[in-house]
ROTIDO-161725 format. One line per 10 residues: number of its first residue (from 0); their letters; for each residue x, y, z of C-alpha. Coordinates in Angstrom, 1 decimal, always signed. Example, Ala and Ser with C-alpha at 12.3 -4.5 7.8 and 13.67 -1.06 7.14 Angstrom:
<nodes>
0	AS	+12.3:-4.5:+7.8  +13.7:-1.1:+7.1
</nodes>
This chain:
<nodes>
0	MIEYQLLGAV	+55.7:+126.9:+145.8  +59.4:+127.5:+146.9  +58.2:+130.0:+149.6  +55.8:+127.4:+151.1  +58.6:+124.9:+151.1  +61.0:+127.1:+152.9  +58.3:+128.2:+155.4  +57.4:+124.6:+156.0  +61.1:+123.8:+156.6  +61.4:+126.5:+159.2
10	IAGIVILLVL	+58.3:+125.4:+161.1  +59.3:+121.7:+160.8  +62.8:+122.6:+162.2  +61.3:+124.3:+165.3  +58.8:+121.5:+165.8  +61.6:+118.9:+165.6  +63.8:+120.9:+168.0  +60.9:+121.0:+170.6  +60.0:+117.4:+170.2  +63.6:+116.2:+170.6
20	ILAVRLQAFI	+64.1:+118.3:+173.7  +60.7:+117.8:+175.4  +59.6:+114.3:+174.3  +62.8:+112.4:+173.5  +64.7:+114.3:+176.2  +67.8:+114.8:+174.0  +70.5:+117.1:+175.0  +69.7:+120.6:+173.5  +73.1:+120.8:+171.7  +72.4:+117.6:+169.6
30	ALLISGIFVG	+68.7:+118.6:+169.2  +69.8:+122.0:+167.7  +72.2:+120.3:+165.3  +69.6:+117.8:+164.1  +67.0:+120.4:+163.7  +69.4:+122.5:+161.5  +70.1:+119.4:+159.4  +66.4:+118.7:+158.8  +65.7:+122.3:+157.9  +68.4:+122.0:+155.2
40	ILAGMEPVSI	+67.0:+118.7:+153.9  +63.5:+120.0:+153.8  +64.5:+123.2:+152.2  +66.2:+121.2:+149.3  +69.8:+121.9:+150.2  +72.5:+119.6:+148.8  +73.8:+117.2:+151.6  +77.4:+118.5:+151.3  +76.1:+122.1:+151.5  +74.2:+121.4:+154.7
50	MLSMQKGMGD	+77.5:+120.2:+156.3  +79.5:+123.2:+155.0  +76.7:+125.4:+156.3  +76.9:+123.8:+159.7  +80.7:+124.1:+159.9  +80.5:+127.7:+159.0  +77.9:+128.5:+161.5  +79.7:+126.8:+164.3  +83.1:+128.2:+163.5  +81.9:+131.8:+163.0
60	TLGFVAVVVG	+80.1:+131.8:+166.3  +82.6:+130.0:+168.5  +85.6:+132.1:+167.4  +84.3:+134.9:+169.6  +81.9:+133.3:+172.1  +84.2:+130.5:+173.4  +86.9:+133.0:+174.4  +84.5:+135.5:+176.1  +82.5:+132.9:+177.9  +85.6:+130.9:+179.0
70	LGAMFGAILE	+87.4:+134.0:+180.4  +84.2:+135.2:+182.0  +83.6:+131.8:+183.8  +87.2:+131.9:+185.2  +86.8:+135.5:+186.3  +83.5:+134.7:+188.1  +85.0:+131.5:+189.8  +87.9:+133.6:+191.4  +85.4:+136.2:+192.6  +83.1:+133.5:+194.0
80	HSGGAESISR	+85.9:+131.7:+195.8  +87.2:+134.9:+197.3  +83.9:+135.8:+199.0  +83.5:+138.8:+196.7  +79.8:+138.4:+196.3  +79.2:+138.4:+200.1  +81.6:+141.4:+200.4  +79.6:+143.4:+197.9  +76.3:+142.5:+199.6  +77.6:+143.4:+203.1
90	GLMRRFGEKN	+79.0:+146.7:+201.9  +75.8:+147.7:+200.3  +73.8:+146.7:+203.4  +75.9:+149.0:+205.5  +75.3:+151.8:+203.1  +71.6:+151.3:+202.5  +70.7:+150.2:+206.1  +68.2:+147.6:+207.1  +65.3:+149.9:+206.2  +66.2:+149.8:+202.6
100	ASWAMMVTGF	+67.5:+146.2:+202.6  +65.4:+145.3:+199.5  +67.2:+147.9:+197.4  +70.6:+146.7:+198.7  +69.6:+143.2:+197.6  +68.6:+144.4:+194.2  +71.9:+146.3:+193.7  +73.8:+143.3:+195.0  +72.2:+141.0:+192.4  +72.7:+143.4:+189.7
110	IVAIPVFFDV	+76.4:+143.7:+190.4  +77.3:+140.1:+191.4  +75.6:+138.5:+188.4  +78.0:+140.3:+186.0  +80.8:+137.8:+186.6  +79.0:+135.0:+188.6  +76.4:+132.5:+187.1  +72.8:+133.1:+188.3  +72.3:+129.9:+190.2  +75.7:+130.1:+191.8
120	AFIILVPLIY	+75.3:+133.7:+192.9  +71.8:+133.0:+194.4  +73.0:+130.0:+196.4  +76.0:+132.1:+197.7  +73.8:+135.0:+198.8  +70.6:+133.3:+200.0  +71.9:+133.0:+203.6  +72.0:+136.8:+203.7  +68.3:+137.0:+203.0  +67.5:+134.4:+205.5
130	ALQRSSGKSL	+69.4:+136.6:+208.1  +67.5:+139.7:+207.0  +64.1:+137.9:+207.3  +64.9:+136.7:+210.8  +66.0:+140.1:+212.1  +63.1:+142.0:+210.5  +60.2:+139.5:+210.7  +59.1:+140.6:+207.2  +58.3:+138.0:+204.4  +61.4:+136.4:+202.9
140	LRYGLPLLAG	+60.1:+137.5:+199.6  +60.7:+141.2:+200.5  +64.5:+140.5:+200.2  +64.5:+137.5:+198.0  +62.7:+138.9:+195.0  +64.9:+142.0:+194.7  +67.9:+139.8:+194.8  +66.5:+137.6:+192.2  +65.4:+140.4:+190.0  +69.0:+141.9:+190.0
150	LAITHAFIPP	+70.5:+138.6:+189.4  +68.1:+137.6:+186.5  +68.2:+140.9:+184.8  +72.0:+141.3:+184.8  +72.4:+137.6:+183.9  +70.1:+138.1:+180.8  +71.0:+141.7:+179.8  +74.7:+142.5:+180.5  +77.8:+140.9:+179.1  +80.1:+139.1:+179.8
160	TPGPVAVADI	+77.4:+136.7:+181.0  +76.9:+134.0:+178.4  +73.3:+134.7:+177.2  +73.8:+138.2:+175.9  +77.3:+137.3:+174.6  +75.8:+134.4:+172.6  +73.0:+136.5:+171.1  +75.2:+139.5:+170.4  +77.6:+137.3:+168.4  +74.8:+135.6:+166.4
170	LRADLGWVIL	+73.3:+139.1:+165.6  +76.8:+140.7:+165.2  +76.0:+143.2:+167.8  +78.8:+145.3:+169.5  +79.2:+144.3:+173.1  +79.8:+147.8:+174.2  +76.4:+148.9:+173.0  +74.8:+145.8:+174.6  +76.4:+146.7:+177.9  +75.2:+150.3:+177.7
180	FGVIVGIPTA	+71.7:+149.4:+176.8  +71.6:+146.5:+179.1  +72.3:+148.9:+182.0  +69.8:+151.6:+180.7  +67.0:+149.0:+180.3  +68.1:+146.9:+183.2  +67.9:+149.6:+186.0  +64.2:+150.5:+185.7  +63.4:+146.9:+185.1  +65.2:+145.8:+188.2
190	IVCGPVFSGL	+63.4:+148.6:+190.2  +59.9:+147.5:+189.1  +60.6:+143.8:+189.5  +62.5:+144.1:+192.6  +61.7:+146.5:+195.4  +58.3:+147.6:+193.9  +57.0:+144.2:+193.0  +58.3:+142.6:+196.2  +56.6:+145.2:+198.3  +53.3:+144.0:+196.8
200	VSRKIHLKAP	+53.8:+140.3:+196.8  +55.3:+140.1:+200.3  +52.0:+141.5:+201.7  +50.2:+138.5:+200.2  +52.7:+135.7:+200.8  +54.5:+135.7:+204.1  +57.5:+133.4:+204.2  +59.9:+132.6:+207.0  +63.5:+131.6:+206.5  +64.0:+127.9:+206.7
210	DHHEQVHDRP	+65.0:+126.6:+210.1  +67.5:+124.1:+208.9  +70.0:+126.9:+207.6  +72.3:+128.6:+209.8  +72.6:+132.3:+209.8  +75.6:+134.0:+208.1  +78.3:+135.0:+210.6  +80.0:+138.3:+210.3  +83.6:+137.8:+209.1  +84.7:+141.0:+207.5
220	DTLPGPGMIA	+88.3:+140.3:+208.2  +88.3:+137.3:+205.8  +86.5:+139.0:+202.9  +87.9:+141.3:+200.4  +86.8:+145.0:+200.5  +83.7:+145.7:+198.6  +85.3:+148.7:+196.8  +88.0:+146.5:+195.4  +85.5:+143.9:+194.2  +83.4:+146.6:+192.5
230	AIIGLPILLI	+86.6:+148.0:+190.8  +87.6:+144.5:+189.6  +84.1:+143.8:+188.2  +83.8:+147.3:+186.7  +87.2:+147.4:+185.0  +86.5:+145.1:+182.0  +83.1:+146.8:+181.5  +84.7:+150.2:+181.5  +87.4:+149.2:+179.0  +84.7:+147.7:+176.6
240	LCNTILNSPA	+82.5:+150.8:+176.9  +85.5:+153.2:+176.2  +86.4:+151.1:+173.2  +82.8:+151.4:+171.8  +82.4:+155.1:+172.6  +85.8:+156.3:+171.4  +85.5:+154.2:+168.1  +81.8:+155.4:+167.6  +81.0:+157.8:+164.7  +80.8:+160.6:+167.2
250	FNGATSLASA	+84.6:+160.6:+167.6  +85.6:+159.9:+164.0  +86.6:+163.5:+163.3  +88.8:+163.7:+166.4  +92.3:+163.3:+164.8  +94.0:+164.0:+168.2  +92.4:+160.8:+169.6  +93.6:+158.5:+166.7  +96.4:+157.0:+168.7  +94.2:+156.5:+171.7
260	RRWIQLIGHP	+91.5:+154.8:+169.6  +94.0:+152.4:+168.2  +95.2:+151.3:+171.6  +91.7:+151.1:+173.2  +90.8:+148.8:+170.4  +93.4:+146.4:+171.8  +92.8:+146.8:+175.6  +89.1:+147.5:+175.2  +88.3:+144.4:+173.1  +86.3:+141.9:+175.2
270	FSALIIANLI	+89.2:+139.4:+174.9  +91.8:+141.8:+176.3  +89.6:+143.4:+178.9  +88.7:+140.0:+180.4  +92.3:+138.8:+180.3  +93.3:+141.9:+182.3  +90.5:+141.4:+184.7  +91.5:+137.8:+185.2  +95.0:+138.6:+185.9  +94.1:+141.3:+188.5
280	AWYLLGIRKG	+91.6:+139.0:+190.2  +94.1:+136.2:+190.1  +96.7:+138.3:+192.0  +94.5:+140.4:+194.3  +91.9:+137.8:+195.2  +94.2:+134.7:+194.9  +97.8:+135.2:+195.5  +97.4:+138.1:+198.0  +94.8:+136.1:+199.9  +97.2:+133.2:+200.3
290	LSKDQLVRIT	+95.9:+130.8:+197.7  +98.5:+128.7:+195.9  +98.9:+128.7:+192.1  +97.7:+125.1:+192.1  +94.5:+126.1:+193.9  +93.8:+128.9:+191.5  +94.3:+126.5:+188.6  +91.9:+124.0:+190.1  +89.2:+126.8:+190.7  +89.5:+128.2:+187.2
300	TRSMEPAGII	+89.5:+124.8:+185.6  +86.3:+123.7:+187.3  +84.7:+126.8:+186.1  +85.1:+125.5:+182.5  +82.5:+122.7:+183.1  +79.3:+124.8:+183.1  +80.8:+127.1:+180.5  +81.4:+124.2:+178.1  +77.8:+123.4:+177.5  +76.9:+127.1:+177.1
310	ILLTGAGGVF	+79.6:+127.4:+174.4  +78.4:+124.3:+172.6  +74.7:+125.4:+172.7  +75.7:+128.8:+171.4  +77.6:+127.2:+168.6  +74.6:+125.0:+167.7  +72.5:+128.1:+167.7  +74.9:+129.6:+165.2  +74.5:+126.4:+163.0  +70.7:+126.8:+163.1
320	KQVLIDTGAG	+71.0:+130.5:+162.1  +73.5:+129.7:+159.2  +71.2:+127.0:+157.8  +68.3:+129.4:+157.7  +70.4:+132.0:+155.9  +71.9:+129.5:+153.4  +68.6:+128.0:+152.5  +67.1:+131.4:+151.9  +64.4:+130.8:+154.5  +65.6:+133.8:+156.5
330	AMAAASIAGS	+65.2:+136.1:+153.7  +61.8:+134.7:+152.9  +60.7:+135.1:+156.5  +62.1:+138.7:+156.5  +59.8:+139.5:+153.5  +56.8:+137.9:+155.1  +57.3:+139.8:+158.4  +57.8:+143.1:+156.5  +54.6:+142.4:+154.6  +52.6:+141.5:+157.8
340	GMGILFFAFI	+53.6:+144.8:+159.6  +55.1:+142.9:+162.5  +58.2:+144.7:+163.8  +61.6:+142.9:+164.2  +61.6:+143.7:+167.9  +58.2:+142.1:+168.5  +59.1:+139.0:+166.3  +62.3:+138.5:+168.3  +60.5:+138.9:+171.6  +57.7:+136.6:+170.8
350	SAIVVRVLQG	+60.1:+133.9:+169.4  +62.1:+133.9:+172.5  +59.0:+133.7:+174.7  +57.5:+130.8:+172.7  +60.7:+128.7:+172.9  +61.2:+129.6:+176.5  +57.7:+128.5:+177.7  +57.8:+125.3:+175.6  +61.2:+123.9:+176.7  +62.3:+126.0:+179.8
360	SATVAMVTAA	+65.9:+126.9:+179.1  +66.6:+130.5:+178.8  +69.8:+129.8:+177.0  +68.2:+127.6:+174.4  +65.5:+130.2:+174.0  +68.0:+132.9:+173.4  +70.2:+131.2:+170.8  +67.0:+129.8:+169.0  +65.4:+133.3:+168.8  +68.7:+134.8:+167.8
370	GLTAPLLEAG	+69.1:+132.3:+165.0  +65.6:+133.0:+163.7  +66.1:+136.8:+164.0  +69.6:+137.1:+162.5  +68.4:+136.5:+158.8  +65.9:+139.3:+159.2  +68.3:+142.0:+160.0  +68.5:+144.8:+157.5  +71.9:+145.5:+156.0  +72.0:+149.0:+157.3
380	MPDPGKALLV	+70.8:+148.4:+160.9  +73.0:+150.5:+163.2  +74.8:+149.0:+166.2  +72.4:+150.4:+168.8  +69.5:+148.7:+166.9  +71.3:+145.3:+167.0  +72.1:+145.8:+170.8  +68.5:+146.5:+171.6  +67.5:+143.4:+169.7  +69.8:+141.4:+172.0
390	IVIAAGASAI	+68.1:+142.9:+175.0  +64.6:+142.2:+173.6  +65.5:+138.5:+173.0  +67.0:+138.3:+176.5  +63.9:+139.7:+177.9  +61.6:+137.3:+176.1  +63.8:+134.4:+177.0  +63.5:+135.2:+180.7  +59.7:+135.3:+180.7  +57.2:+132.9:+182.3
400	SHVNDSGFWL	+59.6:+130.6:+184.3  +57.6:+127.5:+185.3  +58.0:+123.8:+186.0  +60.2:+123.0:+183.1  +62.8:+125.6:+184.1  +65.5:+124.5:+186.7  +65.4:+128.1:+188.0  +61.8:+127.6:+189.1  +62.7:+124.7:+191.4  +65.9:+126.4:+192.6
410	VSKYLGMSEK	+63.9:+129.3:+193.8  +61.1:+127.3:+195.2  +63.4:+125.0:+197.2  +65.7:+127.8:+198.7  +62.9:+130.1:+199.6  +60.6:+127.3:+200.9  +57.6:+127.9:+198.7  +55.0:+125.6:+197.3  +54.5:+125.4:+193.5  +51.5:+127.7:+193.8
420	QTFRSWTLMT	+53.4:+130.4:+195.8  +56.4:+130.1:+193.3  +54.0:+130.8:+190.4  +52.4:+133.8:+192.2  +55.9:+135.2:+193.0  +58.8:+134.0:+190.8  +56.9:+133.2:+187.7  +55.0:+136.5:+187.8  +58.2:+138.4:+188.5  +59.9:+136.9:+185.4
430	TLLALVGFIC	+56.9:+137.7:+183.2  +57.0:+141.3:+184.5  +60.7:+141.4:+183.8  +60.1:+140.5:+180.2  +57.3:+143.0:+179.7  +59.1:+145.9:+181.3  +62.4:+145.1:+179.5  +60.6:+145.0:+176.2  +58.9:+148.2:+176.8  +62.0:+150.0:+177.9
440	ASICYSIFV	+64.0:+148.6:+175.0  +61.3:+149.5:+172.5  +61.4:+153.2:+173.9  +65.1:+153.2:+173.5  +64.8:+151.8:+169.9  +62.4:+154.6:+168.9  +64.9:+157.1:+170.3  +68.3:+155.8:+169.2  +67.5:+153.8:+165.9
</nodes>
């Protein structure tokens, strides 16, 4: 009887969450909190215990996420304002050539989305694909889809972007492993969804660049060097990876590295790595480029606005997870899944897809699926396994973008597509992204876990 009550509480909580977001149009942050409260009530928790559980879930989650997302947002804002995204794109175009421009756009998206939010990066770079279409005469999708694939995959798979940071914290996954597997899974996924898929779709849907946008003028003298931008973006990732690798079991026996491991635990922690990257960007891309300190403060302060809601959503996802754990519903669900033969990867993937399709937001889908999956984790699951769970959830939360997703309309508007064309290109690409990402992550799971 207790099992049925707990299962009913979980199902009711998810239904309440979706109703509040879809029908009532309540902000997802409040909807997640209310859903967590109802799960606790329906599961028979004491009122005071529900409040304590919410406090613990919020506090435990935001202690890490708020710092990383905040630092990442400031870092991205400085890079965006400096013209770093355009610099990377132009540098890659010179290296790849116009013949391989779709590959250049994919790599551009893959790199730029590490520090810059998806929608901002796309808006910054979309004039470049307009210029490519005009000069080549090929379909705009030949260049737009590879750019979107690179942006979407990195934004979903590779920290310090908010989504994977949030899911990693809820699942207690090491960010270094998430970055490593995000790259391993992301590269083949980007190739399939970018240059390969765009080559097929662009033959069926021919789009021209909108007439009302001006071409991008070449201004290399005002842009920072692409090598410097790549180095600044890569520095925090390299430090985090070094921390993960040197402090992994493979190096436990190396006593000569004991001192180095202690120091890398400081500078390779995501907090320190992003602080260092911010300071370097502040000086090289701000002060050296003639920006005043007041201008830099305004730029970085504005970046906190979009970061704020992501931080709160992540905290609410932590609340939902904690209530599931404290009611015992998570343990019950774990036993049911184990008995059904459904693997935890598949459960996490499907959970993310269901929430994504029903309410549209990839971030809400990520934190909800992470909250549902966290109680199912086995005590001895190694760090690579948790990291791959993050990737699987991110893949599922990226699937089947349609009319309830703001990204659907952003892509449709800027590429000048009808709803039908957007379904046949962007929606199909996000679905392919999810499937290829899940398959690649599953292969990695079978090898490393």
